[in-house]
TIDOTI-574567 format. One record per atom (N, C-alpha, C, O): residue in one letter; chain; residue number from 1; x, y, z. Coordinates in Angstrom, 2 decimals. Each point is the difference from the previous one (the first is absolute). Example, Ala and Ser with C-alpha at 12.3 -4.5 7.8 and 13.67 -1.06 7.14 Angstrom:
<kolgus>
+------+-------+------+---------+---------+---------+
! resn ! chain ! resi !       X !       Y !       Z !
+------+-------+------+---------+---------+---------+
!    A !     A !    1 !   13.19 !   -5.69 !    7.80 !
!    A !     A !    1 !   -0.89 !    1.19 !    0.00 !
!    A !     A !    1 !    0.90 !    1.20 !    0.00 !
!    A !     A !    1 !    1.04 !   -0.02 !    0.66 !
!    S !     A !    2 !   -1.39 !    1.07 !   -1.38 !
!    S !     A !    2 !    0.82 !    1.19 !    0.06 !
!    S !     A !    2 !   -0.77 !    1.09 !    0.73 !
!    S !     A !    2 !    0.51 !    1.11 !    0.17 !
+------+-------+------+---------+---------+---------+
</kolgus>
This chain:
<kolgus>
+------+-------+------+---------+---------+---------+
! resn ! chain ! resi !       X !       Y !       Z !
+------+-------+------+---------+---------+---------+
!    X !     A !    1 !   10.02 !  -30.01 !   22.08 !
!    X !     A !    1 !   -0.81 !   -0.74 !    0.94 !
!    X !     A !    1 !   -0.68 !    0.95 !    1.00 !
!    X !     A !    1 !   -1.19 !   -0.14 !    0.28 !
!    X !     A !    2 !    1.96 !    1.09 !    0.25 !
!    X !     A !    2 !   -0.55 !    0.95 !    0.96 !
!    X !     A !    2 !   -1.04 !    0.91 !   -0.65 !
!    X !     A !    2 !   -1.01 !    0.33 !    0.61 !
!    X !     A !    3 !    1.26 !    0.08 !   -1.85 !
!    X !     A !    3 !   -0.96 !    0.87 !   -0.71 !
!    X !     A !    3 !   -1.33 !   -0.72 !   -0.17 !
!    X !     A !    3 !   -1.06 !    0.62 !    0.08 !
!    X !     A !    4 !    1.11 !   -1.91 !   -0.31 !
!    X !     A !    4 !   -1.24 !   -0.77 !   -0.13 !
!    X !     A !    4 !   -0.80 !   -0.02 !    1.29 !
!    X !     A !    4 !   -1.23 !    0.11 !   -0.03 !
!    X !     A !    5 !    1.92 !   -0.24 !    1.16 !
!    X !     A !    5 !   -0.69 !    0.02 !    1.29 !
!    X !     A !    5 !   -0.61 !    1.38 !    0.29 !
!    X !     A !    5 !   -1.11 !    0.11 !    0.51 !
!    X !     A !    6 !    1.86 !    0.92 !   -0.86 !
!    X !     A !    6 !   -0.50 !    1.35 !    0.24 !
!    X !     A !    6 !   -1.21 !    0.28 !   -0.88 !
!    X !     A !    6 !   -1.01 !    0.52 !    0.49 !
!    X !     A !    7 !    1.09 !   -0.86 !   -1.77 !
!    X !     A !    7 !   -1.13 !    0.23 !   -0.91 !
!    X !     A !    7 !   -1.22 !   -0.82 !    0.42 !
!    X !     A !    7 !   -1.12 !    0.50 !    0.00 !
!    X !     A !    8 !    1.35 !   -1.74 !    0.37 !
!    X !     A !    8 !   -1.12 !   -0.83 !    0.46 !
!    X !     A !    8 !   -0.64 !    0.53 !    1.26 !
!    X !     A !    8 !   -1.22 !   -0.03 !    0.15 !
!    X !     A !    9 !    2.05 !    0.51 !    0.77 !
!    X !     A !    9 !   -0.52 !    0.57 !    1.23 !
!    X !     A !    9 !   -0.82 !    1.26 !   -0.26 !
!    X !     A !    9 !   -1.04 !    0.22 !    0.62 !
!    X !     A !   10 !    1.51 !    0.62 !   -1.54 !
!    X !     A !   10 !   -0.74 !    1.21 !   -0.36 !
!    X !     A !   10 !   -1.35 !   -0.34 !   -0.62 !
!    X !     A !   10 !   -1.03 !    0.57 !    0.38 !
!    X !     A !   11 !    1.03 !   -1.49 !   -1.31 !
!    X !     A !   11 !   -1.26 !   -0.40 !   -0.64 !
!    X !     A !   11 !   -0.95 !   -0.60 !    1.03 !
!    X !     A !   11 !   -1.19 !    0.30 !    0.00 !
!    X !     A !   12 !    1.71 !   -1.15 !    0.86 !
!    X !     A !   12 !   -0.83 !   -0.60 !    1.03 !
!    X !     A !   12 !   -0.56 !    1.02 !    0.97 !
!    X !     A !   12 !   -1.17 !   -0.09 !    0.38 !
!    X !     A !   13 !    1.98 !    1.06 !    0.03 !
!    X !     A !   13 !   -0.49 !    1.01 !    0.94 !
!    X !     A !   13 !   -1.07 !    0.89 !   -0.63 !
!    X !     A !   13 !   -0.97 !    0.38 !    0.66 !
!    X !     A !   14 !    1.14 !   -0.05 !   -1.95 !
!    X !     A !   14 !   -1.03 !    0.78 !   -0.67 !
!    X !     A !   14 !   -1.30 !   -0.80 !   -0.15 !
!    X !     A !   14 !   -1.09 !    0.56 !    0.12 !
!    X !     A !   15 !    1.20 !   -1.85 !   -0.37 !
!    X !     A !   15 !   -1.20 !   -0.84 !   -0.11 !
!    X !     A !   15 !   -0.73 !   -0.07 !    1.34 !
!    X !     A !   15 !   -1.22 !    0.11 !    0.04 !
!    X !     A !   16 !    1.96 !   -0.29 !    1.03 !
!    X !     A !   16 !   -0.62 !   -0.05 !    1.33 !
!    X !     A !   16 !   -0.64 !    1.34 !    0.35 !
!    X !     A !   16 !   -1.10 !    0.04 !    0.54 !
!    X !     A !   17 !    1.78 !    1.06 !   -0.85 !
!    X !     A !   17 !   -0.55 !    1.32 !    0.28 !
!    X !     A !   17 !   -1.28 !    0.25 !   -0.79 !
!    X !     A !   17 !   -0.95 !    0.57 !    0.52 !
!    X !     A !   18 !    0.94 !   -0.99 !   -1.79 !
!    X !     A !   18 !   -1.20 !    0.17 !   -0.82 !
!    X !     A !   18 !   -1.17 !   -0.80 !    0.56 !
!    X !     A !   18 !   -1.12 !    0.50 !    0.09 !
!    X !     A !   19 !    1.38 !   -1.74 !    0.28 !
!    X !     A !   19 !   -1.07 !   -0.84 !    0.55 !
!    X !     A !   19 !   -0.54 !    0.56 !    1.31 !
!    X !     A !   19 !   -1.21 !    0.01 !    0.22 !
!    X !     A !   20 !    2.08 !    0.47 !    0.64 !
!    X !     A !   20 !   -0.44 !    0.59 !    1.26 !
!    X !     A !   20 !   -0.81 !    1.27 !   -0.25 !
!    X !     A !   20 !   -1.03 !    0.22 !    0.64 !
!    X !     A !   21 !    1.48 !    0.62 !   -1.55 !
!    X !     A !   21 !   -0.71 !    1.23 !   -0.31 !
!    X !     A !   21 !   -1.39 !   -0.30 !   -0.57 !
!    X !     A !   21 !   -0.98 !    0.63 !    0.39 !
!    X !     A !   22 !    0.91 !   -1.57 !   -1.30 !
!    X !     A !   22 !   -1.29 !   -0.37 !   -0.60 !
!    X !     A !   22 !   -0.94 !   -0.55 !    1.06 !
!    X !     A !   22 !   -1.18 !    0.34 !    0.02 !
!    X !     A !   23 !    1.69 !   -1.18 !    0.86 !
!    X !     A !   23 !   -0.83 !   -0.60 !    1.03 !
!    X !     A !   23 !   -0.53 !    1.05 !    0.97 !
!    X !     A !   23 !   -1.17 !   -0.04 !    0.37 !
!    X !     A !   24 !    2.02 !    0.96 !    0.03 !
!    X !     A !   24 !   -0.41 !    0.99 !    1.00 !
!    X !     A !   24 !   -0.89 !    1.08 !   -0.61 !
!    X !     A !   24 !   -1.02 !    0.35 !    0.58 !
!    X !     A !   25 !    1.39 !    0.18 !   -1.75 !
!    X !     A !   25 !   -0.75 !    1.14 !   -0.54 !
!    X !     A !   25 !   -1.18 !   -0.40 !   -0.88 !
!    X !     A !   25 !   -1.08 !    0.57 !    0.14 !
!    X !     A !   26 !    1.27 !   -1.52 !   -1.04 !
!    X !     A !   26 !   -1.09 !   -0.35 !   -0.92 !
!    X !     A !   26 !   -0.99 !   -0.99 !    0.60 !
!    X !     A !   26 !   -1.21 !    0.12 !   -0.23 !
!    X !     A !   27 !    1.69 !   -1.07 !    0.97 !
!    X !     A !   27 !   -0.88 !   -1.01 !    0.60 !
!    X !     A !   27 !   -0.55 !    0.44 !    1.35 !
!    X !     A !   27 !   -0.80 !   -0.71 !    0.61 !
!    X !     A !   28 !    1.22 !    1.89 !   -0.15 !
!    X !     A !   28 !   -0.47 !    0.58 !    1.26 !
!    X !     A !   28 !    0.19 !   -0.99 !    1.15 !
!    X !     A !   28 !   -0.96 !   -0.38 !    0.67 !
!    X !     A !   29 !    2.20 !   -0.03 !   -0.45 !
!    X !     A !   29 !    0.33 !   -0.99 !    1.03 !
!    X !     A !   29 !   -0.41 !    0.46 !    1.39 !
!    X !     A !   29 !   -0.36 !   -0.83 !    0.84 !
!    X !     A !   30 !    0.39 !    2.13 !   -0.57 !
!    X !     A !   30 !   -0.34 !    0.51 !    1.32 !
!    X !     A !   30 !   -1.39 !    0.63 !    0.02 !
!    X !     A !   30 !   -0.33 !    0.76 !    0.91 !
!    X !     A !   31 !   -0.48 !   -1.07 !   -1.92 !
!    X !     A !   31 !   -1.35 !    0.54 !   -0.07 !
!    X !     A !   31 !   -0.03 !    1.36 !   -0.67 !
!    X !     A !   31 !    1.01 !    0.46 !   -0.54 !
!    X !     A !   32 !   -2.16 !    0.16 !    0.59 !
!    X !     A !   32 !   -0.13 !    1.33 !   -0.59 !
!    X !     A !   32 !   -0.56 !   -0.08 !   -1.41 !
!    X !     A !   32 !   -0.28 !   -1.07 !   -0.52 !
!    X !     A !   33 !    0.11 !    2.22 !   -0.06 !
!    X !     A !   33 !   -0.54 !    0.10 !   -1.35 !
!    X !     A !   33 !    0.65 !    1.19 !   -0.68 !
!    X !     A !   33 !    0.71 !    0.79 !    0.63 !
!    X !     A !   34 !   -0.95 !   -0.66 !   -1.91 !
!    X !     A !   34 !    0.53 !    1.12 !   -0.76 !
!    X !     A !   34 !   -0.86 !    1.23 !    0.33 !
!    X !     A !   34 !   -1.22 !   -0.07 !   -0.11 !
!    X !     A !   35 !    1.83 !    1.18 !    0.50 !
!    X !     A !   35 !   -0.78 !    1.17 !    0.35 !
!    X !     A !   35 !   -0.76 !    0.57 !   -1.20 !
!    X !     A !   35 !    0.41 !   -0.14 !   -1.15 !
!    X !     A !   36 !   -1.52 !    0.78 !    1.46 !
!    X !     A !   36 !   -0.85 !    0.59 !   -1.05 !
!    X !     A !   36 !    0.75 !    1.07 !   -0.77 !
!    X !     A !   36 !   -0.25 !    0.21 !   -1.19 !
!    X !     A !   37 !    1.17 !    0.47 !    1.86 !
!    X !     A !   37 !    0.74 !    1.07 !   -0.65 !
!    X !     A !   37 !    0.93 !   -0.51 !   -1.08 !
!    X !     A !   37 !    0.42 !    0.77 !   -0.87 !
!    X !     A !   38 !   -0.09 !   -2.03 !    0.89 !
!    X !     A !   38 !    0.87 !   -0.59 !   -1.01 !
!    X !     A !   38 !   -0.81 !   -0.67 !   -1.09 !
!    X !     A !   38 !    0.37 !    0.04 !   -1.18 !
!    X !     A !   39 !   -1.49 !   -0.66 !    1.55 !
!    X !     A !   39 !   -0.74 !   -0.81 !   -0.95 !
!    X !     A !   39 !   -1.01 !    0.77 !   -0.85 !
!    X !     A !   39 !   -0.40 !   -0.48 !   -1.06 !
!    X !     A !   40 !   -0.03 !    1.66 !    1.50 !
!    X !     A !   40 !   -1.00 !    0.76 !   -0.75 !
!    X !     A !   40 !    0.67 !    1.04 !   -0.88 !
!    X !     A !   40 !    0.76 !    0.84 !    0.47 !
!    X !     A !   41 !   -1.07 !   -0.90 !   -1.77 !
!    X !     A !   41 !    0.60 !    0.95 !   -0.95 !
!    X !     A !   41 !   -0.54 !    1.41 !    0.20 !
!    X !     A !   41 !    0.72 !    0.98 !   -0.20 !
!    X !     A !   42 !   -1.98 !   -0.86 !    0.60 !
!    X !     A !   42 !   -0.59 !    1.33 !    0.21 !
!    X !     A !   42 !    0.74 !    0.75 !    1.10 !
!    X !     A !   42 !    0.27 !    1.19 !   -0.14 !
!    X !     A !   43 !    0.07 !   -1.88 !    1.22 !
!    X !     A !   43 !    0.72 !    0.64 !    1.09 !
!    X !     A !   43 !    1.37 !    0.44 !   -0.47 !
!    X !     A !   43 !    0.45 !    1.09 !    0.32 !
!    X !     A !   44 !    0.21 !   -1.95 !   -1.08 !
!    X !     A !   44 !    1.34 !    0.34 !   -0.50 !
!    X !     A !   44 !   -0.07 !    1.22 !   -0.91 !
!    X !     A !   44 !    0.85 !    0.88 !    0.10 !
!    X !     A !   45 !   -1.83 !   -0.81 !   -0.98 !
!    X !     A !   45 !   -0.13 !    1.15 !   -0.90 !
!    X !     A !   45 !   -0.27 !    1.29 !    0.78 !
!    X !     A !   45 !    0.55 !    1.05 !   -0.33 !
!    X !     A !   46 !   -1.40 !   -1.13 !    1.37 !
!    X !     A !   46 !   -0.28 !    1.18 !    0.81 !
!    X !     A !   46 !    1.26 !    0.47 !    0.74 !
!    X !     A !   46 !    0.26 !    1.20 !    0.09 !
!    X !     A !   47 !    0.52 !   -2.14 !    0.42 !
!    X !     A !   47 !    1.24 !    0.36 !    0.69 !
!    X !     A !   47 !    1.00 !    0.61 !   -0.97 !
!    X !     A !   47 !    0.67 !    0.98 !    0.33 !
!    X !     A !   48 !   -0.56 !   -1.56 !   -1.52 !
!    X !     A !   48 !    0.92 !    0.53 !   -0.99 !
!    X !     A !   48 !   -0.39 !    1.41 !   -0.43 !
!    X !     A !   48 !    0.85 !    0.87 !   -0.17 !
!    X !     A !   49 !   -2.15 !   -0.64 !    0.00 !
!    X !     A !   49 !   -0.48 !    1.33 !   -0.35 !
!    X !     A !   49 !    0.32 !    1.01 !    1.10 !
!    X !     A !   49 !    0.39 !    1.13 !   -0.27 !
!    X !     A !   50 !   -0.54 !   -1.57 !    1.52 !
!    X !     A !   50 !    0.31 !    0.88 !    1.12 !
!    X !     A !   50 !    1.49 !    0.34 !    0.03 !
!    X !     A !   50 !    0.37 !    1.16 !    0.21 !
!    X !     A !   51 !    0.47 !   -2.15 !   -0.42 !
!    X !     A !   51 !    1.44 !    0.26 !    0.01 !
!    X !     A !   51 !    0.40 !    0.98 !   -1.11 !
!    X !     A !   51 !    0.84 !    0.87 !    0.23 !
!    X !     A !   52 !   -1.43 !   -1.00 !   -1.40 !
!    X !     A !   52 !    0.35 !    0.88 !   -1.10 !
!    X !     A !   52 !   -0.54 !    1.41 !    0.18 !
!    X !     A !   52 !    0.50 !    0.93 !   -0.64 !
!    X !     A !   53 !   -1.50 !   -0.76 !    1.50 !
!    X !     A !   53 !   -0.61 !    1.32 !    0.20 !
!    X !     A !   53 !    0.68 !    0.81 !    1.09 !
!    X !     A !   53 !   -0.30 !    1.19 !    0.14 !
!    X !     A !   54 !    1.22 !   -1.78 !    0.63 !
!    X !     A !   54 !    0.66 !    0.75 !    1.07 !
!    X !     A !   54 !    0.81 !    1.14 !   -0.56 !
!    X !     A !   54 !    0.77 !   -0.19 !   -0.95 !
!    X !     A !   55 !   -0.92 !    1.38 !    1.50 !
!    X !     A !   55 !    0.81 !    1.12 !   -0.49 !
!    X !     A !   55 !    1.43 !   -0.09 !    0.50 !
!    X !     A !   55 !    0.26 !   -0.47 !    1.11 !
!    X !     A !   56 !    0.64 !    0.91 !   -1.93 !
!    X !     A !   56 !    1.41 !    0.03 !    0.40 !
!    X !     A !   56 !    0.42 !    1.46 !    0.08 !
!    X !     A !   56 !   -0.27 !    0.79 !   -0.90 !
!    X !     A !   57 !    0.94 !   -0.44 !    1.97 !
!    X !     A !   57 !    0.46 !    1.37 !    0.16 !
!    X !     A !   57 !    1.52 !    0.11 !   -0.10 !
!    X !     A !   57 !    0.53 !    1.11 !   -0.09 !
!    X !     A !   58 !    0.17 !   -2.24 !    0.09 !
!    X !     A !   58 !    1.45 !    0.04 !    0.01 !
!    X !     A !   58 !    0.63 !    0.05 !   -1.39 !
!    X !     A !   58 !    1.18 !    0.33 !   -0.12 !
!    X !     A !   59 !   -1.93 !   -0.63 !   -0.90 !
!    X !     A !   59 !    0.59 !    0.01 !   -1.32 !
!    X !     A !   59 !   -1.03 !   -0.33 !   -1.06 !
!    X !     A !   59 !   -1.20 !    0.08 !    0.25 !
!    X !     A !   60 !    1.67 !   -0.46 !   -1.43 !
!    X !     A !   60 !   -0.93 !   -0.31 !   -1.08 !
!    X !     A !   60 !   -0.79 !   -1.27 !    0.30 !
!    X !     A !   60 !    0.42 !   -0.80 !    0.84 !
!    X !     A !   61 !   -1.54 !    0.60 !   -1.50 !
!    X !     A !   61 !   -0.82 !   -1.19 !    0.24 !
!    X !     A !   61 !    0.79 !   -1.27 !   -0.32 !
!    X !     A !   61 !    0.74 !   -0.07 !   -0.98 !
!    X !     A !   62 !   -0.94 !   -0.93 !    1.81 !
!    X !     A !   62 !    0.63 !   -1.29 !   -0.21 !
!    X !     A !   62 !   -1.07 !   -1.08 !    0.09 !
!    X !     A !   62 !   -1.09 !    0.23 !    0.52 !
!    X !     A !   63 !    1.41 !   -1.38 !   -1.02 !
!    X !     A !   63 !   -0.91 !   -1.13 !    0.05 !
!    X !     A !   63 !    0.28 !   -0.77 !    1.29 !
!    X !     A !   63 !    1.14 !   -0.34 !    0.27 !
!    X !     A !   64 !   -2.19 !    0.07 !    0.52 !
!    X !     A !   64 !    0.20 !   -0.68 !    1.27 !
!    X !     A !   64 !    0.41 !   -1.46 !   -0.18 !
!    X !     A !   64 !    0.75 !   -0.53 !    0.82 !
!    X !     A !   65 !   -1.21 !   -0.11 !   -1.87 !
!    X !     A !   65 !    0.35 !   -1.39 !   -0.25 !
!    X !     A !   65 !    0.58 !   -0.09 !   -1.41 !
!    X !     A !   65 !   -0.74 !   -0.31 !   -0.94 !
!    X !     A !   66 !    2.03 !    0.56 !    0.77 !
!    X !     A !   66 !    0.57 !    0.07 !   -1.34 !
!    X !     A !   66 !   -0.01 !   -1.32 !   -0.75 !
!    X !     A !   66 !    0.05 !    0.00 !   -1.23 !
!    X !     A !   67 !   -0.10 !   -1.12 !    1.93 !
!    X !     A !   67 !    0.04 !   -1.29 !   -0.68 !
!    X !     A !   67 !   -1.28 !   -0.23 !   -0.81 !
!    X !     A !   67 !    0.05 !   -0.57 !   -1.08 !
!    X !     A !   68 !   -1.19 !    1.03 !    1.60 !
!    X !     A !   68 !   -1.25 !   -0.20 !   -0.74 !
!    X !     A !   68 !   -0.20 !    1.08 !   -1.05 !
!    X !     A !   68 !   -0.97 !   -0.07 !   -0.77 !
!    X !     A !   69 !    1.84 !    1.06 !    0.71 !
!    X !     A !   69 !   -0.16 !    1.11 !   -0.94 !
!    X !     A !   69 !    1.13 !    0.07 !   -1.03 !
!    X !     A !   69 !    0.27 !    1.08 !   -0.53 !
!    X !     A !   70 !    0.38 !   -2.17 !    0.26 !
!    X !     A !   70 !    1.15 !    0.04 !   -0.90 !
!    X !     A !   70 !   -0.47 !    0.15 !   -1.44 !
!    X !     A !   70 !   -0.86 !   -0.75 !   -0.47 !
!    X !     A !   71 !    1.43 !    1.71 !   -0.20 !
!    X !     A !   71 !   -0.31 !    0.24 !   -1.41 !
!    X !     A !   71 !    1.28 !   -0.16 !   -0.80 !
!    X !     A !   71 !    0.63 !    0.99 !   -0.39 !
!    X !     A !   72 !   -0.26 !   -2.21 !    0.14 !
!    X !     A !   72 !    1.21 !   -0.25 !   -0.73 !
!    X !     A !   72 !   -0.28 !    0.06 !   -1.49 !
!    X !     A !   72 !   -0.98 !   -0.56 !   -0.49 !
!    X !     A !   73 !    1.85 !    1.25 !   -0.24 !
!    X !     A !   73 !   -0.11 !    0.04 !   -1.44 !
!    X !     A !   73 !    0.97 !   -1.04 !   -0.54 !
!    X !     A !   73 !    1.22 !    0.14 !    0.12 !
!    X !     A !   74 !   -1.77 !   -1.16 !   -0.70 !
!    X !     A !   74 !    0.84 !   -1.07 !   -0.53 !
!    X !     A !   74 !    0.28 !    0.29 !   -1.47 !
!    X !     A !   74 !   -0.91 !    0.04 !   -0.82 !
!    X !     A !   75 !    2.17 !    0.17 !    0.53 !
!    X !     A !   75 !    0.40 !    0.30 !   -1.38 !
!    X !     A !   75 !    0.49 !   -1.28 !   -0.66 !
!    X !     A !   75 !    0.62 !   -0.85 !    0.63 !
!    X !     A !   76 !   -0.89 !    0.75 !   -1.89 !
!    X !     A !   76 !    0.46 !   -1.18 !   -0.74 !
!    X !     A !   76 !    1.52 !    0.05 !   -0.16 !
!    X !     A !   76 !    0.60 !    1.07 !    0.04 !
!    X !     A !   77 !   -0.01 !   -2.24 !   -0.21 !
!    X !     A !   77 !    1.46 !   -0.09 !   -0.10 !
!    X !     A !   77 !    0.48 !    0.30 !   -1.41 !
!    X !     A !   77 !    1.19 !   -0.14 !   -0.28 !
!    X !     A !   78 !   -2.06 !    0.54 !   -0.58 !
!    X !     A !   78 !    0.37 !    0.24 !   -1.40 !
!    X !     A !   78 !    0.74 !    1.30 !   -0.17 !
!    X !     A !   78 !    0.38 !    0.36 !   -1.12 !
+------+-------+------+---------+---------+---------+
</kolgus>
């Protein structure tokens, strides 16, 4: 019985948090707009190029944003 109340409360709290987040961020409850730096692909590409061009003096070259540069080799299960 207690586990049911706990699970229900967790689901309800996540639902309320999702609705509040959607209302505030996506529906712009407090006004505002999406900045140009986020919405324009050209700006993002220029920023990404700049980040990749920075010289590193502390060690070997690294990728500034590793999530967008993942090169996973997927091998078959055979």
